[in-house]
SEVOVEX-201716 format. One record per residue: residue in one letter; y, z, x of N, C-alpha, C, O, CB in turn. Coordinates in steps of 0.1 Angstrom, whole numbers, plus 5000, padded with zeros to 4 digits. Atoms other than C-alpha are relative to their C-alpha. Glycine has a CB too. Example, Ala and Ser with C-alpha at 12.3 -4.5 7.8 and 13.67 -1.06 7.14 Angstrom:
BEGIN
A498850005009495550785123501250005009501250075019500050124990 S498950004991498950715137501150084992502250094997500549865004 
REM end
This chain:
BEGIN
M499249904992338642571154501349935004502450005003499250045012 Q498850074996341142311166500949994988502250004989499749875007 L499250015013342242251130500750134997501950134993499149954989 F499549875004342742621124501250035010502250085006498950115001 F499049974990344742661157501349914997502449964998499549975014 R498850085003346942361147500850054988502050054988499549854998 D499349955011347642501113500750135003501850154998498950034989 W499449884996348342841128501349985008502350045006499150095008 K498950044992350742681153501149954991502349984993499649905011 D498950055009352542491126500650114992501850104989499349894991 T499549895008352842801105501050095008502150135003498950094995 V499149924991354343001134501349935003502349995002499250035013 Q498850084998356742721142500949994988502150014989499649865005 T499250005012357842691106500650144997501850144994499149964988 S499549865002358243071103501250025010502250085006498950105002 Y499049984990360243071135501349934997502449974998499549965014 K498950085004362442791123500850064988502050074987499649864996 D499449945011363042971090500850125004501950154999498950054990 I499349884995363943291109501349965007502450025004499250085010 L498850044993366443101131501149954990502249984991499649885009 I499150055010367942921101500750124992501950124990499349914990 K499449895007368343251082501050085009502050125004498850094996 K499149924991369843421112501349925002502449975002499450025014 L498850084998372243121117500950014988502150024989499649855003 I499249995013373243131080500750134999501850144995499149974988 G499549875001373643501081501250025010502250085006499050105003 S498949984990375743491113501249924996502349974997499549955014 T498950085005377843211099500850064989502050074988499649864996 A499449935011378443391067500850125004501950154999498950044990 S499349884995379443711086501349965007502350025005499150075010 V498750054993381943511107501049964990502250004991499649895010 I499150045010383443351077500650114992501850124989499349904990 M499549885007383643681058501050085008502050135003498850084996 S499149934991385243841088501349945001502350005001499350015014 L498750074999387843571091500850024987502050034987499749855002 I499449985013388543601054500750144999501850154994499049984988 L499549865001388943981055501250025010502250085006498950095004 N498949984990391143961087501249934995502349984996499549945013 T498850075005393343691071500650084988501850084987499649864995 F499549935011393643891039500750135004501850164999498850044991 A499349884995394444211058501349975006502350045005499150075011 K498750044994397144031078501049964989502250004991499849885010 A499150045011398543881046500650134993501850134990499349914990 I499549885006398744231030501050075009502050125004498850094997 S499149934991400344381061501449935000502450005000499449995014 C498750085000402944101061500850034987502050054988499849855001 L499349985013403744161024500650155000501750174996499049994989 V499649864999403944541030501350015008502350085005498950095005 I498850004991406344491059501249934994502349984995499649935014 F499050085006408344231040500850094989502050104989499549874993 F499449925011408944461009500650125006501750175001498950044990 A499449884994409544761031501449975007502350045005499150065011 M498750044994412244571050501049974990502249994992499749875009 S499150035010413744451018500650134994501850144992499349924988 I499649875005413944811005501050065010502150115006498950094997 I499149944990415444931038501349925001502449985002499350005013 A498850084999417944641038500950034989502150054991499649855000 H499249975011419144721003500650145002501850164999499250004987 A499549874998419445091012501050015010502050085009498850105003 D499050004989421245021044501349944996502449985000499449925012 E498850075005423744791026500950104993502150114996499649894991 W499249905007424845071003500550115009501650155009499150074989 D499749894991424745341030501149955010502050035013498750045008 F499050064990426645111054501449994993502450025000499649865005 A498750025008429345051027500750145000501950155002499849954986 L499449865001429945431023500450055014501550115015499050104994 R499649964986429945491061501349925004502249985010498849975009 R498850094996432445201066501250054993502350064999499749864997 A498849955008434745331038500550135006501750155007499650024986 K499549874994434845681054500649975013501650045016498850095001 K499550034986435345541089501449934999502349975007499149925008 E498850085001438145301078501050064990502150014988499749864996 D499149935010439645541052500449914989501549894985501250065007 K499850105011439245281024499250054988498150104990499749865005 P500849975012438145330988498849894999498949795005500949994987 T501250095002434745170978500049964986500250044977498750075004 I500250055013434244960948498649954998498249855005501149884996 L501450055002430744920935500049934986500449984976499050134999 Y500050085012430344640910498649974996497849905002500749865003 F501450015006427144670889500049884990500849874981499650134994 F500250115008425944350873498649964998497750015005500849885005 T501350065001422944160861500249854999501349804994499250054987 P499850145000422443780865500249944986500849834985498849945007 Y500050065013422043720828501150064990501150034978498650014993 C499049935008425043930816501249904998501849865008500450135006 F498950095002427743710799501350055005502049985011500149984985 Y498749954996430643940806500050025015501150015021500250144994 C500149994986429443980842500449865006501249855015498650045005 Q499750144996429643600846501449974998502149905006499149904993 S498650025003433043590830500950075009501950015014500350044985 M499149924990434443860852499949945014500949945021499550155000 D500150064987433043690883500949885001501649865011498549955002 K499250135000434743360874501550034998502349975005499549914990 E498749985004437943490859500850105008502050105008500150034985 V499449894994438643800879499750015015500649995024499750134994 L500449984986436643850911500249885009500349895021498650055000 A499850124992436943490922501549965002501849875009499349884993 N498650024999440743500919500450025015500050125021500850084990 K499649994986442443450953500750135003500450195013500949885004 E499349874998444743750950499150125000499150205008501150014990 V500949895002442043980938499050005012498750115018499249994987 F500950014989439643850965500650055013500050125021499549865001 A499349964988442243910992500150155001499950215012501449945000 I500049865001442644270981498750065003498550165011500650054987 L501449954998438944330980499649985014498950075020499049934990 N500450034986438444171014500850095010500350115021500249865003 K499149944990441344361031500150154998500150235008501349945000 N499649865002442044701014498950094995499150214994501150004990 V501149915005438644821000498749955006498649855013500049994985 V501450044996434944821008499449964987499150054978499350125007 Y500550055013433544600980498549975001498049905010500849884996 L501450025000429844600972499549964986499750034976499250125005 R500750045012428044400945498650054999497950045009500149844999 I501349945002424944560931499349944988499749964977500150164999 D500850055011422344370911499150114995498250165002499249875006 V500749895006420944630888498549975000497750075000500550034986 E501450045000417644440886499350045013498150075014499749864997 K500649974987417144510923500350145004499550205012500649915011 R499649864997418844850925500150094988501250144986501250005009 E500049915011417945040894500350145004500850224996498749994992 D499849864995417945360915501550035001501950144998499350015013 L498649974999421645320922500750004987501650084984500749895009 A499550005014422445240886499850134993500650194987499449894991 R500449875005420645560876500850115007501350205000498550025001 F499349904993422345760903501550014996502050124995500049965016 Y498650005005425845660891500150004985501350004980500749885006 G499949995015424945680854500449874994501149884983500950114997 V499650135006425445310848499049954989497849954992500149895011 R500950045010424145190815500449874993499749824985499950114990 G499550125005426244890805500549915011501049965021501050024989 Y499650094990427144580824501049904995500949854984498749925006 P499849944987429344500841500550144999501150184989500949915008 T499449874998430344840853500650015014499949975024499050124998 T499449994987432844900881500350155003500950224996501449925000 V499949864996432745230900500950005012500749935022498650065004 F499049994989435745330922499750135007499750245001501449994994 L500349884992435045580950501150025010501749935015498649995007 Q499149964989437245770974499449975013498149945014500450154999 P500650024987436745711011498950095004498050065012501150005011 N501049914997434646021012498749994991497850064992500550144999 G501150035009432345880985500150064987499250044978498750045007 Q499949935013433546100957500649904989501449824992501050125001 Q499650095010433945910924501450024995501750144992499050004988 I498749995006437445840912499949974985500450054977501049905007 I500150045014436645660880498949894998498749825008501449954994 Q500950105003434045450864500449924987500649984977498550064998 I499550095011435045150841498849914996498549825003501249925004 P501150095006432245000819500649884993501749904987499150084991 G499550125008432744650806500949915008501249935019500750054988 Y499150104994434844350813501450055002501950124994500049874991 I498649964997438244410830500749875003500349795012500050105012 N499250134998440844130828500750015014500850125020501049974989 R499450014986442644020860501250095001501350165012500449865002 K498849924999445844200852499750155002500250225010500949984988 D500449864999444244530846499250045013499350155018499150044988 F500749984988441944490875500950025012500750115021499049895003 K499149994990444844450898500750145000501050205010501149894999 K499449865001446444770884499050105004499450205011500350024985 L501049914996443144950890500050005015499850115022498749974994 L500050014985443244820926501250085006501150145016499949865004 T498849934995446744950930499950154999500250235008501249954992 F500349865002445745290915499150065011499450175015499450024986 V500949954991442945320939500449995015500450085022498649934999 T499650024986444245170971501350075004501550115015500349855003 G498749924998447645350967499750155000500650225002501049964990 K500449855001445745680963500850074990501150194991500150065014 H499349935011447645750931499150104993499750194986500549904990 Y500949915006444545930919500250155005499750244999498649965002 K499849874994445546220941501150084992501250214993500449995014 T498849935006448746300920499949984985500750054977501349945005 M500050025014447846160885498649944996498049885005501249914995 N501250075004444946040864500349864996501449824996499350084988 L499850155003444345680854500949984987501749894988498749944997 R499250025012445845720819501550025003502349944999499650104989 E498649974997449045870833500649885008501749845007500150135008 F499650114991449145590859500349874991501349804993499049975011 L499950125009448645320832501250014991501949914989498749984992 Q498849985008451345470810501249985008502249925003500050144994 K498950014991453645480839500349855003501549815005499850085013 T499850144997453045110847499949914988499949794989498949965010 A499950075013453045010810498949904998499249784994501349934999 C501250095002449544850809498950074993497750024995499649945014 L501049935007447645090788499349924989498049924988500550134994 E500550085011447144860758499049895004497949884999501149954992 P500950114996445644560776498650065005497650005002500649925011 L501349944995443044790793499250064988498050064988500350115010 K500649935011442344970760499349894991498249924986501050074992 N500550115009441644640741499149905006498849805000501149934994 R500950094993439344480766498650004993498350094985499850035015 P501350015006435844370754499150125004499250175016499349875003 E501049904997433044630753499049955010498749835010499350064987 P501150054991430344620780498849944992498549994981499650115009 Q501350055006427244420773498950105002498550125013499749865006 Q501049894999424744690765498649945002497949914993500050094988 I501350054997421644570783499250125006499650175017500049885010 F500749884995419044850788498749965006498049875001499850104988 H501250024992416244850813499050114996499350214990500250005015 P501049905003412945040809500350145005499950244999498749965006 I499749864995414345330830500950084990500950204991500749995013 W499149935009416745410802499250054987499750124979501249924996 K500849965012413945440776499250125002498650145012499149884996 G500749874999412445780769498549984999497850085000500550094990 
REM end
């Protein structure tokens, strides 16, 4: 009888220990899983907020440029480029980095560089299909002219004069270029580097 009682007691104690161990393991696993899920949820939330802020920032940059141009009564120049475009790099170094050109861009116009890889929506909106492409807008946002391809420094300055002097109100670009005797250099510039993104494919 005593032996039976001892065996029964040992069995009960063993079962109780097993139950406690299982509960402890289960509780620990639940806590770990909860921490993992919470951490994952926070990470996803941070990523969503980050990308949302990035999109808003890009949208605000373009919108701010148009609002500023209208407020200050200045033309807007949108320069569409891609990082791997040869003519974009050449125009950056040979034209846009020039001190005289930079001074005009900084003082007399609202200048915005647009990386097409990040803003394909704007490229599509303005019908840009080759890079670089320079879009000139009136202070009210209406397009004056769009020039695809590389523009040399001399011609770019003429375009700046055409836009900042508001000559587009009395004549078109061809008439202006003929008047200033610079039609041929603009006509013979290199063609734009035709780099197409998936959005252009049917």
